N, C-alpha and C positions, 0 to 999 in steps of 0.2 A: 508495501500498500502505500501509496503518495502522501503525504499534505506540502497546501502548497498553507507557508504563514507570510503574515507585513514585516515585512522589515523591527517592526516595535513587537511585533508580540516573536521573529525569532533570539528579536537580542534577550526578548525575557528570557526567553529559553537557553539562551551562554549567556546567561548570566548567572544561571538557577546552576547550570552546568561549574562553570565559575565554581561558584560558591562551596565547590565542595559536597553539600547537599544530593549529588542527583551523583550517578556515572553519568548517565549519558542522554542525550534530549528523548530519547523512548521512554526512557524511566520519570520524566517532567508528564510529559503527555500521561502516562498510564494514574500518575500520580492525580492529574489536576481530571480526568476520566467519574476518577473516586472518587475524589471531589467535587464533580458535577453531579453523580448517580449521590449520592449522600446527602447535597443541597436539591437535592430534586425530591427525596424521600424526603423531607423533613415542614417542603410549601405546602405536601403532600395530610403532614401528617398537622401542620396550622392550617389548613384550609376542615380540613376530620375535626377537628378540636372547637371549631366557630362555630363549623353547621352544625355540631353536636353542641353545641352553647343557644339556636336557635332553638333547637324541635327541643328545650328543653321550654328554654321560655314561650315554643307556641302553647306546648303542652301543659304548662300554668294555667297560661292565657284561655284554652280549650273548656280546663276545668274549673277555671272561675265565670263559664258561660261566654264565654268576651267571641265565642267567635265567631266567624258570617255562616252562613245558611248559604253553597252556592248547588243552583234548582237546575238548571242546566248545563252543557257543553258551549250556549253565547252565551251563559251571564263570570261562567268560569276565561271564556275568551276573552272580557269583557274585562274583569281581572289582571289576565294575564301585560293588557293593554295596558290598565290603566300604573302597570306597575313599573310596565317598559317604561313609562313619559312619554 
């Protein structure tokens, strides 16, 4: 596989190798990809936690009788249009 990098990114990779933390450019790229995967997993967890909190609030609202009855698909579509703004 061949990867093209901008001059700035190539310079950053070379600096990491020159620092002695990595033996070659491939190690730098592998570490960057592992970090990217970890970051993506973290973002998914944050989004999931936020969704869970929103569901908890919604459930509490429903338990207090604060829900809205949706009686038709048209009413649901209208609600979604209103939410989208």
